[in-house]
N, C-alpha and C positions, 0 to 999 in steps of 0.2 A: 521529593518523594524518592525513596530508594526502590530499585526494581525488585519485584518478586514475581515468581511465576503466577501466583494467584491474582495479583492486581493487574499484571500484564495481560493475562488471558481474559480478564473482564472486558477489556477493550477489544481484543482480537475476536472474541465470540460475538460481540455486538456489531462489529463493522458491517458484515453482510446485510443484516436487517436495516441498519441505518442507511446504507447506500440504496437498498431496495426501496425504502420509504421515500427517499429523496428523489430517485430517478425513474422508478418503474412506470409511471403514468405520464411521462413527459413527451412532448413532441420533439421532432428532430431538431428544431431550432434551438432548444435548450441543450439537447444531447450533443450536438455537433458544433455548438458555439465555443470559440476559444477566446484567448485574450489578445490575439494578434499573431503575426508571423513567429514561428518557432515555439509556440505554446501548444498545450494539449487541451483538447475538448474533454468533457465528462466521459464520453464513450471511449476515447483514447486512454484516459486514466483507468477505467475499469478493465480494458484490455491489458494494460501494463500490470495492474494489480493481480490479475488472474495469471498472467505469464509468470510473474515473480513468485506467486503462491505455488505454482507448479514446479519451479526450478531453483528456488533460492533458500528459503529459511530452514527447512528441515534438512536439505542437502548439506548446507553449511554446518548445521548442528551436528550431523553425523560425522562430518570431516573433523570437527573439533573433538568429538568423543572417541573417534577411532584412530586419528592420526596426530592430534595435538598440533604443534607447530612444525611438524616434519613435512606436511603437505599443505601448500597454500590453497585457498578457495579457488574454484574455477571462476573466471570472470562471468559476469551476467550482462546480457544484452538488454538494456532497459527499454529498448524500442521494439523488441521482437514481437511483443504482443500486438502491436499495430497490424503487422502482417498476418500473424497466426489467427487473429480473430476478426479479420476484415470480412464484412458481410454478415456478421452475427447480429441479431437483434439485442437490444439492451436486456430484455428478459432472459435470453439465452446466456448472455455474458454474466448477468447477476446470478443465475442458477449455477453456472459452472464455478464461479468464484465461491459461492456459498458451499458447494459440495466439496471443493478442494480444501477450503478453509476448515470445514468440519473434520475432514479426514486428517489434515495436518495437525489439528489440535489434539485429536485422539492419539495420533502417533507421537506427538510431543510429550503427552502425558506418560506414554510408555518409555520414551527415550531418556527423559531428563529428570533428575532429582535435584533438590535444593543444593546438595553437596557438589553438583557438577558445575554450578554457576561460575566458579573461579577458574575453571579449566580454560586453556588458551588455544587459540587457533591463529592462523596466519592469513591476513587479508593481503591481496596482491598490491594494494596501494598504501594501506595504513600501517602495515606491519602487524605486530601481535595485538590481538583483541581477545576479550573474555567472552565466554558464552553468555554471561549476563548482558554484556554490551550488545551482542548480536540480537538477543531476544528483546531487549529494550528498544533497539532500533526497529525491529519488526512492528512494535506497537506505535512508535512515533511515525514510522513510514505510513501506516494506516491513517493516522491523524493528519499528517502532512498532506496526503493526497485527498482526503476528505475536504480539507481547507482549500486545496487547489480547485476542486470541483465547485465549491461554493463561490470562490472568487471568480472563476470563469463564468459561472451563471450570473453573478451579480453584475459583471461588466456588460452583459447583454442589454441591460437597462441603464447604462451609464448616462446617456443623454435623456432618456425618458423620465428620469426622476427630477429633472429641472433643478430648482434651487435647493432641494433637499440633499443634493450631492455634497454640500458642505458638511453635513452631519453623517455621511455614509462613506468613510474613507476607504472601504473595501473596493469601491469602484475605481479608485486611483492608485491602489497599492501596486507596487512593482511586481 
């Protein structure tokens, strides 16, 4: 599928509700369970998504539109949301994520037109990237972290499923 703002924002608009539906009524065992050392729990993922929503996508979009490849993107601390949102309830996190996402999509609609998608920016690690690639990455970032949440949750019952484990590869996925 080729990226378009219309199809991309379909996913971006739906992510807050999907995450709220998945996580909002769960106990701490589900929200704080991870896949092992060095992995993230669902609560950590929501903190990350919220921090990145506040500091990445539209900021980098503006850099591309205003500076092109003359100014590289600022680096992003992918773990800063762990500290920033420490102590927040899942409801508070989901509310914050939803509010910032709605604001960002409204701003994106004002910032970008289809004719801008080929404009280029400078990523500090990857070099030149297009606005379309950045925005497509935003969509896949949501999907990736939604999958990460589902995988971490599934692994909480890795042993409890007994012999059905053979048919549920998510519990053994790296």
